[in-house]
Each structure stands twice: as structure tokens, then as C-alpha cells.
N, C-alpha and C positions, 0 to 999 in steps of 0.2 A: 370186912375192912379193919375191924378191931384187931385181929391177929396181925395184920400187916403193920398197923400203927404201933403195936406193941413191939414187933420186930425192929421197926425203924427207930423207935425210942431206945431199944437195947443197943443198936449200933451207935447211937449218940454217946453212950457211956464209954465207948472205945476211943473217942476222939482225943487226940494229942496234937500238938503243933506239928510234929514230924509226920504223923499219919495224915493229917490234913493236907500237907504239902504233897505227899505221895498220891493221895486220891485226886487232888486237883490236877496233878501231872497226868495221871491215867485218863481222867475224864477229858482233858484237853487233847490228848492223842486221838480221841474219838470224835472231836468236834468236826462236823462236816465230813466224817469218814477220813480225816487227814492221813492217819497212819496207813490206812488201807489203800488210799490213792497213791501214796508214795510207793508202797509195795507193788501195786499194779504197774506203775511206771518202771520200776526196776525190773520186774519180770518181763515186761514188753521190750526192754532194751537189749535183752540177750536172746539169741536164737534158741538156745537150749531150753529156755523157760517161757518162750513167747506164747505157746498154747495156753499154759497155765495163766499167763497174764491176760489173755483174751477171755478166758473163763471167768477170771476175777473181775475184769472190766464189765462183762455182761451181767454178772451177779450184782455188782455195785449199781449198774444202771437200772436193773430191775428193782433193787432196793430203793433207789432214788425215786423211780416212777411210782412204786407201790407206797413207800412211806411218805415221801414229800407231796405226792399228788393225791393218791387215793386216801391215805391216812389223814394228812393234814387238812385236806379239803372236805372229806366225807366222814371218815371213821372217828377221828378225834373230836370234831364238833358234835357228831351224833352221840358218842359216848359221854362227852362233856365232863370228863373226869378231871377234877382239880388236882393239883400237885400236892404231895404230902407237906411241903413247906408252907402251903396255905392253911393247913390244918394245925400243924405243929409250929405255930408262930414263934414259939420260944427258941427254936433252933436257929442259930446264926448261920445264914447262907454264906458259903465261902466262894461261890461263883455267882454271876448274874442270874437272876431268876428267869428261866425260860418263859417265853411269852405265850406259847401254845399250851394245849391241854396235855395231860400226862400219858395217856395210853395210845399206842405202845411206845416203848423206848427206841428212838431212832439210832442212838449210839449203839445199843445192843443189836438192833437189826443189822446194821452195817457190819458189825464185828462178826456175828454168827454167819452172815452171808459169805463173808470172806473165808472163814474157817471151812465152811461147807464146800465152797468153790475150790479151795486148795485141795481138799480131800478128794473131791470128785474129779479133779484134773489130774489125779495120780500123784500129787505132791503130799503124800500122807505124813512124812516127817515134818514138812513145813506146816501142815495143818496142826499137827500135835504141838509144834512150837508156838503157833499163833493162838491156840486155844487158851492158854493161861492169860495171855494179853486180853483176849476177848472177854474172859471171865472177870478180869480186873477192871476193865472199862465198864462192864455191866454193874459190877459191885460198887464201883465208885459213884454211880448214879444214885444208888440207894444210900450209901454213906453220906453223900452230899445232900440228901433229903429232897431230891427233885423227881424221884420215881418210886412207886410202890413195887414190891416184889412181883406182883402180877403184871405190871408194866414191863418188867424185865423178861418175864416168861413169855409174854406176848411178842416182845421184840425178838427173842430167841427163836420162837416158832416162825415168825414172819421172815427173819433173816435166813433161817435154814431153808425155807421154801424158796426164797430168792436165790440162794446159792445153788440149789438144785435147778431152778429155772435157768440160771446163767449157764450151768454146765450142759443142760439139755439143749439150749438154744445154739450153743457153739457146736455141739455134736450134730444137730440137724443141719446147720450151715455147712459143716464138713461133708455130711452125707449127700447133700444136694450140690456139692462141688462149688458152692458159692464162695467158700474160703478154702485155701489150701491147708491141709494139716501140716503143721510145723513147717 
């Protein structure tokens, strides 16, 4: 954890009022998966992108169930990892302090689930366009001192798995003729 705290301290040296505003903006895009839910709604609205919308919806649902239910009820309390802002108390918090434990990052999980779902739904260009946004949302959580780098890594792994699960579940539903492809 010392290397992580050293890294987070180094990030604090980058802080400027302009960058603070940018990082708050990106972190708020990830609040409750907001930007990814908006994208899902847009994809579902058009026939040509509807399948990708269903894959993204399934990935976000699996992220919600995994992160909010499994992680917040079981994993986070078991890990009991405090947030870096509770250790680096000299850092001014620019957002309200999250009330739960730190590991894994839910913002990152939803972001990487979305990128993975888009990729696996065949929307590779969309996924590549979404990837920098996912990275910025994840980075903002460290910049704002509410997550450790390994929280971000854990969220990325969890999100990637949920993106895969979302794509797999829609494929299985299509194979079973439970839903019509496109």
C-alpha cells in the first residue's frame, strides 16, 4: 500500500483548479453509471444499434448485481479497505466522501463493463471511443483520492468480466430463441 500512497501523493502535486474541475466532471459522469445508462438508452432507441444496447444493458445489470449486491454487501465489508482520503487526511476532498469501503471501484467497473460490452457486441469503434472515457473516469477516482490504484484495477477486472457476462447472456438468449436477434 505504500507504493499506492506514494502514487496518490504524486497525483496531488498535479492538482490545479482547472484540472480539479475536469476530474470532478469525469467522476460525476460515472456516478451511478449515468453516462453508460444514457448510452444504453440511446442504443436501445434505434433498431440498428438495439442488440448492442441489450448487451450493454445486460452488462450494466450484471455490474449492478455484482458490484452493488455482491461487492457492497459481501466483498467490500470483508476486505474492509478504507479509502485513501481517510489516510491522506491533508488532501482536500473535492467531492463528497463515499460512505462505503474502497475496494473495488464501482465507477471503474461500470465503465469497463460498458467498453467490454460494446466491443463484444461488435461495436469496436464505439468501444474504442468509450475506452478513453472509461480510463478518465477511473483515473478521476484516484485523482480525487477516493480510490487506490488496486481498487481501480479490481474494478476494471470486475467490469470486464461483467461486460463479457452481459454479451454471453444475450447470446444465450438469442440461441434459445428467447429474444429475437435484431
